C-alpha positions in Angstrom: -15.9 -35.3 14.1 -18.6 -33.7 16.2 -19.8 -31.5 13.3 -20.3 -34.6 11.2 -21.9 -36.6 14.0 -19.3 -39.3 13.8 -17.4 -38.9 17.1 -18.9 -42.0 18.5 -17.3 -44.0 15.6 -13.7 -43.0 16.4 -12.7 -46.5 17.6 -14.7 -48.5 15.0 -13.2 -50.4 12.2 -14.2 -49.5 8.7 -16.3 -52.7 8.3 -18.2 -51.9 11.4 -19.8 -48.7 10.1 -22.7 -48.1 7.7 -22.2 -46.7 4.2 -23.6 -43.3 5.4 -21.2 -43.2 8.4 -18.3 -44.0 6.2 -19.3 -41.3 3.7 -19.5 -38.8 6.6 -16.0 -39.8 7.8 -14.5 -39.5 4.4 -16.0 -36.1 3.7 -15.0 -34.9 7.2 -11.4 -36.1 6.5 -11.4 -34.2 3.2 -12.7 -31.0 4.7 -10.9 -30.9 8.0 -7.6 -29.4 6.7 -9.4 -26.6 4.7 -7.7 -27.4 1.4 -7.8 -24.9 -1.4 -9.4 -27.4 -3.8 -11.8 -30.2 -3.1 -13.6 -32.6 -5.5 -16.7 -34.3 -4.2 -18.3 -36.9 -6.4 -21.9 -37.3 -5.4 -21.2 -36.6 -1.8 -24.9 -37.0 -0.9 -24.9 -40.7 -1.8 -25.5 -42.9 1.2 -26.4 -39.9 3.4 -29.7 -39.4 5.2 -31.8 -36.3 4.2 -31.0 -34.5 7.5 -27.3 -34.9 7.1 -27.4 -33.9 3.4 -28.5 -30.5 4.5 -25.7 -30.2 7.1 -23.2 -31.3 4.6 -24.1 -28.7 2.0 -24.2 -26.0 4.8 -20.7 -27.0 5.8 -19.5 -26.9 2.2 -21.0 -23.4 1.8 -19.1 -22.3 4.9 -15.8 -23.2 3.2 -16.1 -20.2 0.9 -12.3 -19.8 0.9 -12.0 -23.2 -0.8 -12.8 -24.1 -4.4 -15.2 -27.0 -4.2 -16.2 -29.0 -7.2 -19.3 -31.1 -6.5 -20.4 -33.7 -9.1 -24.1 -34.4 -8.7 -27.1 -35.6 -10.7 -29.4 -33.9 -8.2 -29.1 -30.1 -8.9 -32.2 -29.4 -6.9 -30.4 -30.6 -3.7 -27.3 -28.5 -4.1 -28.7 -25.4 -6.0 -28.9 -23.1 -2.9 -25.3 -23.9 -2.0 -23.5 -23.3 -5.3 -22.3 -20.4 -7.3 -21.5 -21.8 -10.7 -22.7 -24.7 -12.8 -20.8 -26.9 -15.3 -23.1 -29.0 -17.4 -21.7 -32.1 -19.2 -24.2 -33.5 -21.6 -22.4 -34.4 -24.8 -20.6 -31.1 -24.6 -19.5 -28.8 -21.7 -21.4 -25.7 -20.8 -20.2 -23.3 -18.1 -22.6 -21.0 -16.2 -20.6 -18.7 -14.0 -23.8 -17.6 -12.4 -26.3 -20.4 -11.5 -29.1 -18.1 -12.4 -28.0 -18.2 -16.0 -28.4 -21.9 -16.1 -31.9 -21.6 -14.6 -32.9 -19.0 -17.3 -31.6 -21.4 -20.0 -33.5 -24.4 -18.7 -37.3 -23.9 -18.9 -38.0 -26.8 -16.5 -35.9 -25.4 -13.7 -37.1 -21.9 -14.4 -40.6 -22.9 -13.7 -39.6 -24.5 -10.4 -37.3 -21.9 -8.9 
C-alpha cells in the first residue's frame, strides 16, 4: 500500500475515494500477489502524471510476470514494454518493440 501511496486510505469506503485512488488500489491488489499473468486495461486512466510513471516502473519490476497492458497511449508505456500487439482491423505482433517503431514512420521520427 505504501508503494502505491494509498496506505492512508486503508479505512476508507470505496465511495469515499477518488477515481485515481480507487485505480491505484485495484492495481496494487492485482500486483501484490505477483501473479504469473496480469491483464491491465488502460491502467493509466484516472491517474495523475506522477503516479503513471511509478505505476509503469512497478510493472517493469515485475519481469517474472507476463503483463498485458491495453493502452491507446503507446508513448506513455513504450519505455516499459518488450513486445507490441496492434489491433487495427487485424492483429499484428511485434516481438521487439523496435520492429513496430521501424514499421511506423510517425513513431520512428519521434523515438
